[in-house]
Structure formats: structure tokens, C-alpha cells
C-alpha positions in Angstrom: 75.2 -27.5 -5.3 72.0 -25.5 -6.0 72.3 -22.5 -8.3 72.9 -19.1 -6.7 69.9 -16.9 -7.5 72.2 -13.8 -7.6 74.5 -15.5 -10.1 71.8 -17.0 -12.3 69.4 -14.1 -12.2 66.6 -16.5 -11.3 64.0 -15.7 -8.6 63.7 -18.5 -6.0 60.2 -19.8 -5.6 58.2 -18.0 -2.8 57.7 -20.0 0.4 54.3 -21.5 0.8 52.1 -19.6 3.2 52.0 -20.9 6.8 49.2 -23.4 7.6 46.2 -21.5 9.0 46.7 -18.3 7.0 44.4 -17.1 4.2 46.8 -18.5 1.6 46.8 -21.9 3.2 43.7 -22.6 5.3 43.9 -25.3 7.9 41.8 -28.3 6.9 39.8 -29.2 10.0 38.8 -32.9 10.5 38.2 -32.8 14.3 34.6 -32.0 15.1 35.5 -30.9 18.6 37.9 -28.3 17.2 35.3 -27.0 14.9 32.6 -26.8 17.6 34.9 -24.7 19.7 34.3 -21.9 17.2 30.6 -22.3 17.2 30.3 -20.0 20.3 29.7 -16.4 19.1 32.1 -15.0 21.7 34.9 -17.3 20.7 34.5 -16.4 17.0 34.5 -12.7 17.9 37.6 -13.1 20.0 39.5 -14.9 17.3 38.5 -12.4 14.7 39.6 -9.5 16.9 43.0 -11.1 17.6 43.5 -11.8 13.9 42.6 -8.3 12.8 43.9 -6.1 15.7 46.9 -8.2 16.9 47.8 -9.3 20.4 45.4 -8.3 23.2 44.6 -9.2 26.8 41.5 -10.8 28.2 40.3 -7.4 29.3 40.7 -6.0 25.8 39.0 -9.0 24.2 36.1 -8.8 26.8 34.8 -5.6 25.3 34.6 -7.2 21.8 33.0 -10.4 23.1 30.6 -8.5 25.5 31.8 -10.5 28.4 33.5 -10.0 31.7 37.3 -10.4 31.7 37.0 -13.6 33.8 34.4 -15.1 31.4 36.6 -14.0 28.4 39.6 -15.8 29.9 37.6 -19.0 29.9 36.9 -18.7 26.2 40.5 -17.7 25.5 41.7 -20.9 27.2 39.2 -22.9 25.1 40.6 -21.4 21.9 44.1 -22.1 23.0 43.3 -25.7 23.8 42.7 -26.3 20.1 45.6 -24.2 18.9 43.6 -21.2 17.5 45.5 -18.8 19.8 48.5 -18.7 22.1 49.9 -16.5 24.8 52.2 -13.8 23.5 54.4 -12.6 26.4 56.7 -10.7 24.2 54.0 -8.1 23.4 53.2 -7.5 27.1 53.9 -4.0 28.4 54.7 -5.4 31.9 54.9 -8.7 33.7 51.3 -8.4 34.9 49.8 -8.6 31.4 49.0 -11.8 29.6 48.4 -10.9 25.9 47.1 -13.5 23.5 47.7 -13.7 19.7 46.0 -15.6 16.9 47.8 -18.6 15.5 45.1 -19.9 13.0 43.0 -17.4 11.1 41.9 -19.4 8.1 40.1 -22.7 8.2 38.4 -25.0 5.7 36.1 -27.9 6.1 33.7 -29.7 3.8 30.9 -32.2 3.4 32.5 -34.7 1.1 31.3 -38.3 0.9 32.4 -40.1 4.0 32.4 -37.0 6.2 31.3 -38.0 9.7 28.0 -36.8 11.2 29.9 -35.0 13.9 31.8 -33.0 11.4 28.6 -32.1 9.4 26.9 -31.0 12.6 29.9 -29.0 13.8 30.2 -27.3 10.4 26.6 -26.3 10.4 26.9 -24.9 13.9 29.9 -22.7 12.9 28.2 -21.6 9.7 25.0 -20.6 11.6 27.1 -18.6 14.0 29.0 -16.8 11.2 25.7 -16.1 9.4 24.2 -14.6 12.5 27.2 -12.3 13.0 27.0 -11.3 9.4 23.3 -10.5 9.7 23.9 -8.4 12.8 26.7 -6.5 11.1 24.4 -5.9 8.1 21.6 -4.7 10.4 23.9 -2.3 12.2 24.8 -0.8 8.9 21.2 -0.5 7.7 20.2 1.2 11.0 22.8 3.9 10.4 23.0 3.9 6.7 22.1 7.6 6.2 25.1 8.6 8.4 27.7 7.0 6.0 29.4 9.2 3.4 27.9 9.0 -0.1 30.9 7.2 -1.7 30.7 4.4 0.8 26.9 4.1 0.4 27.3 3.8 -3.4 30.0 1.1 -3.0 28.4 -1.0 -0.3 25.5 -3.4 -0.6 24.5 -6.8 -1.9 25.0 -8.2 -5.4 22.4 -10.8 -6.5 22.8 -13.0 -9.5 22.2 -16.5 -10.9 24.7 -18.9 -12.5 24.4 -22.0 -14.6 27.6 -23.9 -14.1 29.1 -27.3 -13.7 30.8 -28.3 -10.4 34.2 -27.8 -12.0 33.3 -24.4 -13.3 32.0 -23.3 -9.9 35.2 -24.5 -8.2 37.3 -22.5 -10.7 35.1 -19.5 -10.1 35.5 -19.7 -6.3 39.3 -19.9 -6.7 39.3 -16.8 -9.0 37.1 -14.8 -6.7 39.2 -15.8 -3.7 42.3 -14.6 -5.5 40.8 -11.3 -6.3 39.4 -10.7 -2.8 42.8 -11.7 -1.4 44.4 -8.8 -3.1 42.5 -6.4 -0.9 42.7 -8.2 2.4 45.6 -6.2 3.6 45.9 -7.5 7.2 49.1 -5.5 7.6 47.9 -1.9 8.3 51.0 -0.5 6.4 49.5 -2.0 3.2 46.3 0.0 3.4 45.9 3.2 1.4 44.5 6.4 3.0 40.8 6.2 3.4 40.6 2.4 3.5 37.9 1.0 5.8 37.2 -2.6 6.9 34.5 -4.3 4.9 32.9 -7.7 5.6 32.6 -10.0 2.6 30.6 -13.2 2.4 30.2 -15.2 -0.8 27.4 -17.6 -0.5 27.0 -20.2 -3.4 23.7 -22.0 -2.8 22.2 -24.7 -5.0 19.0 -23.6 -6.7 18.0 -27.1 -7.7 16.9 -30.3 -5.9 19.5 -33.0 -5.2 18.0 -35.5 -7.7 18.3 -32.8 -10.4 22.0 -32.4 -10.0 23.9 -33.2 -13.2 26.8 -35.6 -13.2 30.3 -34.7 -14.5 
């Protein structure tokens, strides 16, 4: 019989985060599933559902800048690959069809043996995400003087250069992800007064040619 935590005073190990959450990203190996996110509207819809909770096609349409009928098409495409699902329990009446996010964290890579389809799909998604980040950044720059001084001092890019081994860079990424995760606060009740939503993108880009890469 396993020990009783109350009797032993030991704290049972925490359950592992669900697959598809920030603590346990879903590893994608299906290029079709990855390409489904390459459409800007679908990525915007998924982000909206993940951050704001269940919403109808009409509510998602405003975020995706689509008509409700066009938005419904993209919602069904996301549901086909398990990114979202209908959430009838959150409906205010029987006429509504709210949707909720099921998968909000993904990972994919370009390890040896990765198929051409996966590489192309990954590049498509990354280009979409970069375009959205650039648009978000430009909207801020266009209205920068309107933001309060404390926010303007805190926001902005940080540029630097590193000289690391692949193992050191992997460890650094893991440490940074842990620190960033402390401030994610997807649950609104965890956010302190005055908290605002900030987009973070960490881009680690090689500053050397492939034939100059050192071997571990």
C-alpha cells in the first residue's frame, strides 16, 4: 500500500502538465497538422481562444477580420486537427456554438531525418508568426508616444551576441523558458493590478556558416 501523504508528511509529486499546454508542448510530426496553423486567421483564432477562453464564430470573426461564415470554416479546420473543440457547456443558450482551445503549445524541429514536408510546414508557420509579430510591433511604434512612460521604459528589443556550444544554448533556452513561464499567468486571477499583455519572441539565430559549426 502506498504511503499516505498526510501520515508521512511527504508532498506527492505534482501531476505532469497536460499535453499541449505550455509546460508540455505537443510534438507535431504531421505536416498537414502544422500547415493548418500557417493561415494567419487560424493562428489568430487559436491565440484568441487560448487567451480569452471559449468564444463563438461571431466573436472570433472580429479578431480574425473575417465574416462569421468564413470564420466558421477556419474553426472547423482547426477542430479537424484537434487544436480546438466545441464547448457547449459555456453557451448562454441553445443557439450558441462556443469553441475552446485544446492545444495551445506546440513544438517541432528540424532534426536529421525530418521530412521535407515537415520542414516546409514549419517554415510556413514561422513566417506567419513572424509576420504577426512584426505587425504587432509596428502598431506599437505607430502609437508609442501614447503609452505611459513606465511601459515605454520597460518595452523594447534587447540585442546581444552569445558564444556558446549547442549544449549551452539548449540549457539557456530551458532557463529562459522557465523564467518567462513564471509571468505567463493565463488565469486572470493570477495577474497583479496593472498587468498588461506583452508579446515575447526569443529568436536564436546562427551567426556563422554551416561549415564553421563546431562539433560537440
